[in-house]
Residue frames as qw, qx, qy, qz and C-alpha x, y, z in Angstrom:
[[0.350, -0.019, 0.378, 0.857, -2.67, -4.08, 9.80],
 [0.250, 0.619, 0.333, -0.666, -4.71, -0.95, 9.11],
 [0.173, 0.353, -0.580, -0.713, -3.94, -1.11, 5.37],
 [0.166, 0.239, 0.951, 0.099, -6.96, -2.56, 3.55],
 [0.242, -0.360, -0.503, -0.747, -10.57, -2.08, 2.46],
 [0.021, 0.210, 0.697, -0.685, -13.06, -0.77, 5.05],
 [0.232, -0.433, -0.618, -0.614, -16.86, -0.70, 4.75],
 [0.201, -0.472, -0.700, 0.497, -19.50, 0.90, 6.92],
 [0.022, 0.855, 0.417, 0.308, -21.09, 4.29, 7.55],
 [0.309, -0.106, -0.237, 0.915, -20.04, 7.82, 8.41],
 [0.285, 0.214, 0.188, -0.915, -22.96, 9.99, 9.56],
 [0.653, 0.324, 0.611, -0.310, -25.28, 7.17, 8.32],
 [0.565, 0.689, -0.273, -0.363, -23.85, 7.56, 4.80],
 [0.965, 0.027, 0.217, 0.145, -22.60, 4.31, 3.24],
 [0.119, 0.886, -0.435, -0.106, -18.86, 4.46, 2.54],
 [0.957, 0.052, -0.003, 0.286, -15.95, 2.37, 1.31],
 [0.102, -0.929, 0.352, 0.048, -12.50, 3.56, 2.43],
 [0.913, 0.215, -0.159, 0.307, -9.25, 2.14, 1.06],
 [0.358, -0.899, 0.253, 0.007, -6.50, 2.94, 3.57],
 [0.840, 0.321, -0.229, 0.372, -2.82, 2.54, 2.73],
 [0.541, -0.812, 0.085, 0.203, -0.27, 3.09, 5.49],
 [0.660, 0.582, -0.164, 0.445, 3.02, 4.68, 4.40],
 [0.322, 0.217, -0.521, 0.760, 5.18, 4.89, 7.53],
 [0.007, 0.355, 0.632, -0.689, 3.14, 7.04, 9.91],
 [0.312, 0.257, -0.158, -0.901, 1.17, 8.62, 7.06],
 [0.484, 0.359, 0.789, -0.119, -2.05, 7.41, 5.47],
 [0.254, 0.311, -0.391, -0.828, -3.22, 7.79, 1.89],
 [0.235, 0.244, 0.939, 0.056, -5.87, 6.12, -0.25],
 [0.235, -0.183, -0.448, -0.843, -9.40, 6.84, -1.40],
 [0.255, 0.253, 0.738, -0.571, -12.98, 7.04, -0.10],
 [0.185, -0.244, -0.692, -0.654, -16.25, 6.27, -1.88],
 [0.336, 0.227, 0.539, -0.738, -19.52, 7.70, -0.49],
 [0.181, -0.004, -0.789, -0.587, -22.24, 5.83, -2.35],
 [0.673, 0.078, 0.281, -0.680, -25.89, 5.00, -2.78],
 [0.939, 0.238, 0.237, -0.077, -25.25, 2.32, -5.41],
 [0.737, -0.125, 0.395, 0.534, -22.44, 1.02, -7.63],
 [0.413, 0.514, 0.398, 0.638, -23.26, 3.68, -10.26],
 [0.139, -0.878, -0.125, -0.440, -24.03, 6.62, -7.93],
 [0.751, -0.454, -0.181, 0.444, -21.09, 7.65, -5.78],
 [0.127, 0.956, -0.197, 0.178, -18.60, 10.38, -5.01],
 [0.901, -0.052, -0.149, 0.403, -14.90, 9.53, -4.74],
 [0.128, -0.962, 0.224, -0.090, -12.24, 11.47, -2.81],
 [0.646, 0.317, -0.529, 0.450, -8.52, 11.07, -2.32],
 [0.633, -0.758, -0.139, -0.078, -7.72, 10.91, 1.39],
 [0.393, 0.524, -0.520, 0.548, -4.80, 11.97, 3.60],
 [0.691, -0.659, -0.008, -0.297, -4.09, 11.30, 7.26],
 [0.196, 0.548, -0.745, 0.326, -1.89, 9.53, 9.76],
 [0.829, -0.300, -0.469, -0.055, -1.74, 6.53, 12.10],
 [0.202, -0.711, 0.468, -0.485, -0.86, 7.18, 15.74],
 [0.690, 0.051, -0.718, 0.083, 0.72, 3.98, 17.12],
 [0.018, 0.231, -0.636, 0.736, 0.66, 5.37, 20.67],
 [0.467, 0.124, 0.562, -0.671, -3.11, 4.91, 21.00],
 [0.292, 0.199, 0.892, 0.284, -3.92, 2.96, 17.79],
 [0.328, 0.715, 0.358, -0.502, -5.96, 5.87, 16.43],
 [0.442, 0.255, 0.583, 0.632, -6.46, 6.47, 12.71],
 [0.112, 0.733, 0.207, -0.639, -7.06, 10.04, 11.51],
 [0.360, 0.150, 0.621, 0.680, -7.94, 10.94, 7.93],
 [0.280, 0.635, 0.244, -0.677, -9.81, 13.52, 5.87],
 [0.642, 0.579, 0.464, 0.193, -11.19, 13.80, 2.33],
 [0.392, -0.394, 0.216, 0.803, -8.60, 15.80, 0.39],
 [0.259, 0.385, -0.291, -0.837, -10.09, 16.36, -3.07],
 [0.787, 0.342, 0.353, -0.373, -12.85, 15.06, -5.32],
 [0.243, -0.280, 0.791, 0.486, -11.66, 12.60, -7.97],
 [0.126, -0.255, -0.803, -0.524, -15.02, 11.43, -9.36],
 [0.321, 0.192, 0.456, -0.808, -18.58, 12.70, -8.84],
 [0.260, -0.152, -0.804, -0.513, -21.41, 10.50, -10.07],
 [0.002, -0.348, -0.759, 0.550, -24.11, 11.72, -7.69],
 [0.244, -0.018, -0.270, -0.931, -26.35, 13.56, -10.16],
 [0.640, -0.255, -0.410, -0.597, -29.92, 13.09, -9.04],
 [0.711, -0.256, -0.623, 0.202, -28.87, 11.36, -5.81],
 [0.360, -0.871, -0.037, -0.332, -29.29, 12.89, -2.34],
 [0.779, -0.065, -0.325, 0.532, -25.72, 12.42, -1.14],
 [0.396, -0.088, -0.258, 0.877, -24.47, 14.89, 1.50],
 [0.123, -0.779, -0.464, -0.404, -27.73, 16.74, 2.02],
 [0.494, -0.852, -0.124, 0.126, -26.33, 17.97, 5.34],
 [0.467, 0.779, -0.265, 0.323, -22.90, 18.57, 3.79],
 [0.635, -0.705, 0.310, -0.048, -21.01, 17.00, 6.69],
 [0.859, 0.322, -0.210, 0.339, -17.45, 16.39, 5.66],
 [0.215, -0.893, 0.323, -0.227, -14.41, 16.91, 7.84],
 [0.115, 0.537, -0.806, 0.220, -11.84, 15.16, 9.99],
 [0.901, -0.198, -0.294, -0.250, -12.46, 11.47, 10.77],
 [0.018, -0.544, 0.749, -0.379, -10.87, 10.12, 13.96],
 [0.908, -0.153, -0.201, -0.335, -11.35, 6.44, 14.82],
 [0.484, -0.540, 0.678, -0.122, -9.87, 3.81, 17.14],
 [0.621, 0.334, -0.673, -0.223, -8.33, 0.78, 15.42],
 [0.520, -0.340, 0.666, -0.413, -9.43, -2.24, 17.44],
 [0.509, 0.164, -0.804, -0.258, -9.51, -6.01, 16.99],
 [0.664, -0.350, 0.306, -0.586, -12.19, -7.60, 19.23],
 [0.463, -0.227, 0.856, -0.036, -11.25, -11.13, 18.08],
 [0.683, 0.373, 0.624, -0.072, -12.23, -13.75, 15.55],
 [0.476, 0.181, 0.497, 0.702, -10.40, -11.94, 12.75],
 [0.064, 0.883, 0.438, 0.155, -12.72, -8.91, 13.11],
 [0.418, -0.113, -0.070, 0.899, -11.13, -5.46, 12.77],
 [0.001, 0.852, 0.522, 0.042, -13.01, -2.22, 13.42],
 [0.250, 0.158, -0.062, 0.953, -12.63, 1.53, 13.12],
 [0.245, -0.767, -0.591, -0.040, -15.03, 3.28, 15.51],
 [0.354, -0.196, -0.170, 0.899, -14.94, 7.00, 16.17],
 [0.132, 0.801, 0.400, -0.426, -16.31, 10.43, 15.36],
 [0.449, 0.535, 0.329, 0.636, -16.49, 12.89, 12.45],
 [0.246, -0.623, -0.206, 0.714, -15.36, 16.41, 13.31],
 [0.387, 0.533, 0.546, 0.518, -17.07, 18.59, 10.70],
 [0.108, -0.926, -0.269, 0.241, -17.28, 22.02, 12.35],
 [0.346, 0.908, -0.143, 0.186, -15.30, 25.07, 11.33],
 [0.159, -0.764, 0.594, -0.198, -12.69, 24.41, 14.03],
 [0.779, 0.139, -0.605, -0.083, -13.09, 20.59, 13.85],
 [0.006, -0.360, 0.723, -0.589, -13.08, 20.36, 17.65],
 [0.588, -0.006, 0.515, -0.623, -16.59, 19.08, 18.39],
 [0.163, 0.042, 0.952, 0.254, -17.75, 15.63, 17.18],
 [0.474, 0.233, -0.010, -0.849, -20.80, 15.86, 14.93],
 [0.862, 0.179, -0.234, -0.413, -21.36, 12.32, 13.61],
 [0.774, -0.353, 0.525, -0.036, -20.48, 8.67, 14.25],
 [0.440, 0.555, -0.660, -0.248, -18.02, 6.47, 12.35],
 [0.775, -0.179, 0.580, -0.172, -18.44, 2.69, 12.23],
 [0.587, 0.577, -0.496, -0.274, -16.27, 0.73, 9.74],
 [0.873, -0.223, 0.434, 0.003, -15.32, -2.95, 9.44],
 [0.023, -0.567, 0.700, 0.433, -12.31, -4.26, 7.52],
 [0.834, 0.331, 0.396, -0.194, -13.38, -6.31, 4.48],
 [0.462, -0.326, 0.610, 0.555, -11.03, -7.75, 1.88],
 [0.385, 0.435, 0.709, 0.399, -13.50, -7.37, -1.02],
 [0.001, 0.293, -0.004, -0.956, -13.81, -3.89, -2.58],
 [0.458, 0.646, 0.561, -0.243, -17.09, -2.71, -4.08],
 [0.395, 0.905, -0.068, -0.145, -15.24, -0.25, -6.34],
 [0.869, 0.014, 0.185, 0.459, -12.19, -1.34, -8.33],
 [0.191, 0.972, -0.129, 0.034, -9.35, 1.15, -8.75],
 [0.517, 0.636, -0.495, 0.289, -5.55, 1.58, -8.69],
 [0.309, -0.600, 0.579, -0.458, -5.21, 1.06, -4.94],
 [0.962, -0.094, 0.081, -0.242, -6.34, -2.59, -5.17],
 [0.775, 0.434, -0.375, 0.266, -2.89, -3.51, -6.53],
 [0.082, 0.577, -0.551, 0.597, -1.14, -1.93, -3.53],
 [0.676, -0.363, 0.350, -0.537, -3.51, -3.51, -0.97],
 [0.985, 0.088, -0.061, -0.133, -3.26, -7.00, -2.50],
 [0.811, 0.313, -0.270, 0.413, 0.56, -6.87, -2.68],
 [0.228, -0.905, 0.168, -0.318, 1.28, -4.68, 0.37],
 [0.721, -0.582, 0.375, 0.002, 3.23, -7.31, 2.35],
 [0.842, 0.059, 0.382, 0.376, 5.29, -8.49, -0.66],
 [0.502, 0.011, 0.265, 0.823, 6.80, -5.22, -1.84],
 [0.074, 0.677, 0.454, 0.575, 3.96, -2.83, -2.71],
 [0.411, -0.848, -0.267, 0.202, 4.43, -0.98, 0.60],
 [0.573, -0.021, 0.111, 0.812, 7.47, 0.69, -0.96],
 [0.017, 0.702, 0.247, -0.668, 7.00, 4.51, -0.68],
 [0.008, 0.318, -0.521, -0.792, 7.96, 5.01, -4.34],
 [0.058, -0.293, -0.889, -0.348, 5.18, 2.67, -5.46],
 [0.066, -0.675, -0.648, 0.347, 2.64, 4.31, -3.14],
 [0.017, -0.599, 0.046, 0.799, 3.61, 7.79, -4.42],
 [0.025, 0.111, -0.709, -0.696, 3.32, 6.65, -8.05],
 [0.079, -0.461, -0.872, -0.145, -0.11, 5.09, -7.53],
 [0.062, -0.673, -0.433, 0.596, -1.24, 8.24, -5.71],
 [0.042, 0.426, -0.320, -0.845, -0.36, 10.31, -8.78],
 [0.092, -0.122, -0.855, -0.495, -2.20, 7.87, -11.05],
 [0.084, -0.542, -0.818, 0.175, -5.31, 7.86, -8.87],
 [0.010, -0.689, -0.277, 0.670, -5.61, 11.65, -8.92],
 [0.088, -0.076, 0.574, 0.811, -5.49, 11.94, -12.71],
 [0.526, 0.264, 0.187, -0.787, -8.90, 13.28, -13.86],
 [0.537, 0.196, 0.820, 0.034, -11.07, 10.52, -15.25],
 [0.149, 0.171, -0.520, -0.823, -11.76, 10.81, -19.01],
 [0.539, 0.322, 0.611, -0.483, -15.51, 10.46, -19.39],
 [0.048, -0.036, 0.784, 0.618, -16.42, 8.72, -22.63],
 [0.588, 0.053, -0.103, -0.801, -19.80, 8.94, -24.35],
 [0.691, -0.009, 0.672, -0.266, -21.98, 5.87, -23.79],
 [0.288, -0.003, 0.845, 0.451, -22.09, 3.28, -26.57],
 [0.281, 0.665, 0.691, -0.045, -25.74, 4.11, -27.22],
 [0.077, 0.876, 0.030, -0.475, -24.89, 7.80, -27.87],
 [0.167, -0.468, 0.657, 0.567, -22.11, 6.89, -30.29],
 [0.313, 0.267, 0.878, 0.244, -24.42, 4.52, -32.12],
 [0.238, 0.813, 0.475, -0.238, -27.07, 7.23, -32.48],
 [0.003, 0.804, -0.253, -0.538, -24.51, 9.70, -33.88],
 [0.251, -0.256, 0.806, 0.470, -23.15, 7.14, -36.34],
 [0.192, 0.373, 0.874, 0.244, -26.59, 6.17, -37.65],
 [0.162, 0.638, 0.293, -0.693, -28.14, 9.67, -37.68],
 [0.601, 0.613, 0.480, 0.184, -29.85, 10.26, -41.08],
 [0.289, -0.392, 0.262, 0.833, -27.84, 12.43, -43.46],
 [0.508, 0.679, 0.141, -0.512, -29.66, 14.61, -46.07],
 [0.796, 0.259, 0.446, 0.317, -29.19, 13.05, -49.51],
 [0.260, -0.388, 0.310, 0.828, -26.90, 14.91, -51.91],
 [0.540, 0.661, 0.070, -0.516, -28.27, 16.75, -54.95],
 [0.406, -0.195, 0.794, 0.409, -27.69, 14.38, -57.88],
 [0.427, 0.266, -0.456, -0.735, -28.81, 13.95, -61.46],
 [0.861, 0.023, 0.190, -0.472, -31.50, 11.41, -62.16],
 [0.842, 0.387, -0.371, -0.061, -29.28, 9.28, -64.30],
 [0.192, 0.525, -0.733, 0.388, -26.70, 8.88, -61.56],
 [0.704, -0.308, -0.639, -0.019, -27.14, 5.84, -59.27],
 [0.434, -0.766, 0.207, -0.426, -27.55, 6.49, -55.56],
 [0.567, 0.252, -0.711, 0.330, -24.71, 5.02, -53.57],
 [0.686, -0.662, -0.038, -0.299, -25.29, 3.78, -50.05],
 [0.358, 0.477, -0.683, 0.422, -22.68, 3.23, -47.39],
 [0.785, -0.478, -0.389, -0.056, -22.95, 0.90, -44.42],
 [0.008, 0.694, -0.472, 0.543, -21.45, 2.42, -41.26],
 [0.740, -0.217, -0.614, 0.165, -20.28, -0.05, -38.62],
 [0.406, -0.829, 0.112, -0.369, -20.52, 1.02, -35.01],
 [0.421, 0.397, -0.723, 0.377, -17.30, 0.28, -33.06],
 [0.758, -0.526, -0.383, -0.048, -17.66, -1.72, -29.88],
 [0.016, 0.724, -0.442, 0.529, -16.09, 0.05, -26.92],
 [0.754, -0.186, -0.598, 0.200, -14.63, -2.30, -24.38],
 [0.363, -0.818, 0.148, -0.420, -14.88, -1.07, -20.79],
 [0.473, 0.287, -0.727, 0.407, -11.95, -2.00, -18.59],
 [0.662, -0.589, -0.450, -0.108, -13.05, -3.38, -15.23],
 [0.599, -0.751, 0.001, 0.278, -10.01, -2.13, -13.36],
 [0.376, 0.855, -0.302, 0.191, -6.74, -0.26, -13.75],
 [0.886, -0.340, 0.009, 0.317, -3.47, -1.99, -12.85],
 [0.028, 0.942, -0.305, -0.136, -0.50, 0.34, -12.58],
 [0.895, 0.324, -0.188, 0.242, 2.50, -0.95, -14.49],
 [0.161, -0.845, 0.427, -0.279, 4.93, -0.46, -11.60],
 [0.850, 0.095, -0.481, 0.192, 7.76, -2.86, -10.86],
 [0.606, -0.792, 0.075, 0.009, 8.90, -2.95, -7.21],
 [0.181, 0.781, -0.593, 0.078, 12.67, -2.48, -6.73],
 [0.859, 0.045, -0.500, 0.096, 14.69, -5.69, -6.36],
 [0.728, -0.660, -0.059, 0.176, 16.42, -6.54, -3.10],
 [0.701, 0.029, 0.102, 0.705, 19.78, -5.84, -4.79],
 [0.140, 0.648, 0.183, 0.726, 18.56, -2.34, -5.72],
 [0.531, -0.809, -0.138, -0.212, 17.44, -1.74, -2.12],
 [0.820, -0.364, -0.007, 0.442, 20.85, -2.94, -0.86],
 [0.551, 0.262, 0.147, 0.779, 22.71, -0.59, -3.19],
 [0.005, -0.688, -0.220, -0.692, 20.57, 2.52, -2.66],
 [0.580, -0.771, -0.207, -0.164, 20.22, 2.45, 1.14],
 [0.022, 0.758, -0.514, 0.400, 22.70, 3.82, 3.67],
 [0.783, -0.093, -0.588, 0.180, 24.57, 1.21, 5.75],
 [0.372, -0.776, 0.214, -0.462, 24.41, 1.98, 9.49],
 [0.453, 0.270, -0.779, 0.338, 27.18, 0.38, 11.60],
 [0.709, -0.549, -0.161, -0.412, 25.67, -1.38, 14.63],
 [0.730, -0.579, 0.360, -0.054, 28.25, -3.67, 16.23],
 [0.433, 0.579, -0.690, -0.031, 31.58, -5.48, 15.74],
 [0.913, -0.277, 0.217, -0.205, 31.78, -9.18, 16.62],
 [0.032, -0.599, 0.788, 0.138, 35.06, -11.18, 16.78],
 [0.944, 0.136, -0.043, -0.296, 34.90, -14.57, 15.04],
 [0.061, -0.548, 0.834, 0.009, 37.05, -17.70, 15.32],
 [0.612, 0.011, 0.768, -0.187, 36.86, -21.46, 14.92],
 [0.288, 0.135, 0.828, 0.461, 35.33, -23.32, 12.00],
 [0.094, -0.536, -0.593, -0.593, 31.92, -21.61, 11.88],
 [0.107, 0.060, 0.446, -0.887, 29.61, -19.17, 13.63],
 [0.042, -0.517, -0.844, -0.136, 25.87, -19.44, 14.19],
 [0.117, -0.039, 0.053, -0.991, 23.52, -16.46, 13.79],
 [0.016, -0.508, -0.858, 0.076, 19.94, -16.51, 15.07],
 [0.081, -0.154, -0.154, -0.973, 17.40, -13.90, 13.96],
 [0.036, -0.539, -0.800, 0.263, 14.11, -13.05, 15.74],
 [0.039, -0.745, -0.320, -0.584, 11.46, -10.37, 15.35],
 [0.323, 0.074, -0.495, 0.803, 12.44, -7.80, 17.97],
 [0.326, -0.004, 0.259, -0.909, 8.90, -6.48, 18.57],
 [0.707, 0.256, 0.465, -0.468, 5.35, -7.59, 17.81],
 [0.407, 0.017, 0.807, 0.428, 5.39, -10.23, 15.05],
 [0.382, 0.679, 0.231, -0.583, 3.97, -8.22, 12.15],
 [0.792, 0.555, 0.253, 0.037, 5.24, -9.83, 8.94],
 [0.037, -0.859, 0.440, 0.259, 8.81, -8.44, 8.80],
 [0.942, 0.159, 0.193, 0.224, 11.08, -10.19, 6.31],
 [0.158, -0.860, 0.378, 0.305, 14.77, -9.55, 5.59],
 [0.873, 0.425, -0.142, 0.191, 17.67, -10.46, 3.30],
 [0.611, -0.682, 0.254, 0.313, 21.32, -10.84, 4.29],
 [0.628, 0.729, -0.204, 0.180, 24.34, -9.65, 2.32],
 [0.747, -0.530, 0.192, 0.353, 27.92, -10.66, 3.20],
 [0.375, -0.417, 0.412, 0.719, 30.63, -8.46, 1.69],
 [0.298, 0.419, -0.279, -0.811, 28.21, -7.24, -0.96],
 [0.303, 0.038, -0.870, -0.386, 26.89, -10.67, -1.94],
 [0.716, -0.218, 0.026, -0.662, 23.32, -11.83, -1.31],
 [0.132, 0.243, -0.951, 0.136, 23.57, -14.99, 0.82],
 [0.015, 0.390, 0.897, -0.209, 20.03, -15.39, 2.25],
 [0.232, -0.121, -0.180, -0.948, 16.68, -13.85, 1.29],
 [0.624, -0.341, -0.412, -0.570, 13.00, -13.99, 2.28],
 [0.339, -0.050, -0.795, 0.500, 13.83, -14.59, 5.96],
 [0.434, -0.640, -0.359, -0.523, 10.50, -14.23, 7.79],
 [0.117, 0.299, -0.626, 0.710, 11.05, -12.92, 11.32],
 [0.669, -0.500, -0.420, -0.354, 8.97, -14.52, 14.08],
 [0.553, -0.709, 0.328, -0.290, 9.32, -15.31, 17.77],
 [0.944, -0.121, 0.258, 0.167, 11.20, -18.49, 16.74],
 [0.277, -0.674, 0.462, 0.506, 14.83, -18.26, 15.68],
 [0.799, 0.599, -0.040, -0.018, 15.83, -18.35, 12.01],
 [0.684, -0.540, 0.376, 0.315, 19.30, -19.97, 12.13],
 [0.618, 0.757, -0.207, 0.049, 22.15, -19.10, 9.72],
 [0.785, -0.442, 0.271, 0.338, 25.59, -20.75, 9.86],
 [0.426, 0.873, -0.238, -0.012, 28.65, -19.17, 8.22],
 [0.915, 0.012, -0.071, 0.397, 32.00, -20.78, 7.54],
 [0.321, -0.877, 0.136, 0.329, 34.82, -18.78, 9.13],
 [0.602, -0.215, 0.524, 0.563, 37.43, -20.13, 6.71],
 [0.403, 0.565, 0.548, 0.467, 35.52, -18.63, 3.77],
 [0.093, -0.963, -0.232, 0.103, 35.53, -15.16, 5.34],
 [0.438, 0.668, -0.198, 0.568, 37.93, -12.28, 4.84],
 [0.388, 0.016, -0.550, 0.739, 39.86, -10.73, 7.70],
 [0.177, 0.288, 0.395, -0.854, 37.12, -8.10, 8.12],
 [0.005, 0.336, 0.845, 0.417, 33.59, -8.74, 6.86],
 [0.301, 0.044, 0.147, -0.941, 30.41, -6.68, 6.54],
 [0.002, 0.371, 0.927, 0.046, 27.10, -8.44, 7.21],
 [0.214, -0.005, -0.055, -0.975, 24.19, -6.22, 6.06],
 [0.183, 0.437, 0.855, -0.210, 20.53, -6.75, 7.01],
 [0.144, -0.010, -0.349, -0.926, 18.19, -5.31, 4.35],
 [0.443, 0.304, 0.614, -0.579, 14.45, -5.01, 4.99],
 [0.114, 0.225, 0.812, 0.526, 12.36, -6.59, 2.24],
 [0.250, -0.688, -0.446, -0.516, 9.31, -4.91, 3.77],
 [0.025, -0.383, 0.455, -0.804, 8.47, -3.00, 6.94],
 [0.148, -0.327, -0.900, 0.246, 5.68, -5.27, 8.18],
 [0.157, -0.771, -0.520, -0.334, 2.60, -3.54, 9.53],
 [0.432, -0.887, -0.071, 0.146, 4.55, -1.69, 12.27],
 [0.604, 0.611, -0.211, 0.467, 7.60, 0.15, 10.83],
 [0.351, 0.641, -0.622, -0.279, 10.56, -0.01, 11.06],
 [0.920, 0.077, -0.382, -0.043, 11.72, -3.58, 10.35],
 [0.289, -0.720, 0.548, -0.313, 13.40, -4.65, 13.62],
 [0.889, 0.089, -0.449, 0.018, 15.43, -7.79, 14.27],
 [0.544, -0.706, 0.434, -0.132, 17.13, -9.25, 17.34],
 [0.771, 0.436, -0.462, 0.051, 20.29, -11.16, 16.37],
 [0.708, -0.594, 0.382, -0.023, 22.23, -13.60, 18.55],
 [0.601, 0.605, -0.521, 0.024, 25.71, -14.68, 17.38],
 [0.870, -0.430, 0.243, 0.005, 27.23, -17.84, 18.86],
 [0.491, 0.700, -0.502, 0.129, 31.03, -17.93, 18.36],
 [0.414, 0.188, -0.815, 0.359, 32.39, -21.04, 20.06],
 [0.374, -0.501, -0.725, 0.290, 31.27, -20.70, 23.68],
 [0.088, -0.255, -0.160, 0.949, 30.90, -16.91, 23.40],
 [0.155, 0.682, 0.708, 0.103, 27.51, -15.27, 22.86],
 [0.097, -0.170, 0.049, 0.979, 26.94, -11.83, 21.32],
 [0.224, 0.672, 0.706, -0.017, 23.66, -10.06, 20.58],
 [0.118, -0.109, 0.190, 0.969, 22.57, -6.98, 18.64],
 [0.346, 0.667, 0.521, -0.405, 19.44, -4.95, 17.95],
 [0.271, 0.000, 0.571, 0.775, 19.09, -4.36, 14.20],
 [0.341, 0.690, 0.431, -0.470, 16.72, -1.92, 12.49],
 [0.296, 0.034, 0.603, 0.740, 16.14, -1.28, 8.79],
 [0.329, 0.654, 0.335, -0.593, 13.97, 1.29, 6.98],
 [0.675, 0.686, 0.264, 0.068, 13.33, 2.43, 3.39],
 [0.259, 0.927, -0.236, 0.135, 16.48, 4.55, 3.63],
 [0.078, -0.686, 0.693, -0.210, 18.92, 2.53, 5.74],
 [0.906, -0.017, -0.419, -0.055, 20.19, -0.99, 6.45],
 [0.621, -0.719, 0.302, -0.077, 21.87, -2.37, 9.58],
 [0.653, 0.545, -0.503, 0.153, 25.54, -3.45, 9.35],
 [0.805, -0.547, 0.228, 0.031, 27.45, -5.90, 11.58],
 [0.356, 0.717, -0.599, 0.021, 31.24, -6.27, 11.26],
 [0.971, -0.219, 0.089, 0.010, 32.58, -9.80, 11.66],
 [0.207, 0.826, -0.516, 0.098, 36.34, -9.62, 12.30],
 [0.914, 0.022, -0.377, 0.150, 38.63, -12.65, 12.52],
 [0.587, -0.780, 0.200, 0.083, 40.76, -12.89, 15.63],
 [0.321, 0.746, -0.583, 0.024, 44.53, -12.78, 15.14]]
């Protein structure tokens, strides 16, 4: 999964890139840094090409600039980053490629070497999405909302020491008569608490909301008979963390079904069914390789039926189960 925190160097400049995959698109943020207090942060845009596992992104706009007095970007090389997503083994994931920084961005001008690392050096809004990506935070609405939050200009507050100096700055004494006592006032300096991170207050949609809002795409009709039918669900492509829920005639009957190369078996009572029934497969997530694809095998007595099911953020797959006369 390309979504995550990446550390390494671009043109020998230390960088942390937080990449979030949204379908074929990529969003997130990049930090070019010398230290934890001296860095420049950009929002990024790009795309993932599944045909050759290449990741392409570019720095879109500056969000924070804390490089005063630091020699970041002396050669001013910023441009299009193109890297190959590869997994050499042992849990290691790499992005190796080139930076195309010329006017036409056709000739490579610098090297890119990044390793995936689950621990960010800089805490921000995208950490929530990365940590919860496979359990609902990959929803496009959440990603769009966090993107808006991340691009809000940072409000720079005065340091505590500056506030303290202003509060305790000597004030010229007022002109008073000798007989009047001099009043003194003690000014307390407020303590400003610095938040370590920002968590967006975004609630992912429930599976019922996804079922209601998505279009139902008819896939196949299967005749049913006897006492019960058996349905077996498999991941139809590379096992990448797909999970689904099943609705029968509008009612949620199974949820959190994790699709793997082994069958997940569901048995339904035929006597409890209507004459014509709609079985809907709703994607709980899209795994790391959209869309969410499932291979279903239905065993009705000694008859076997199969179907290829696909579900996205906008649609769900529908099977009709019709009782024989």
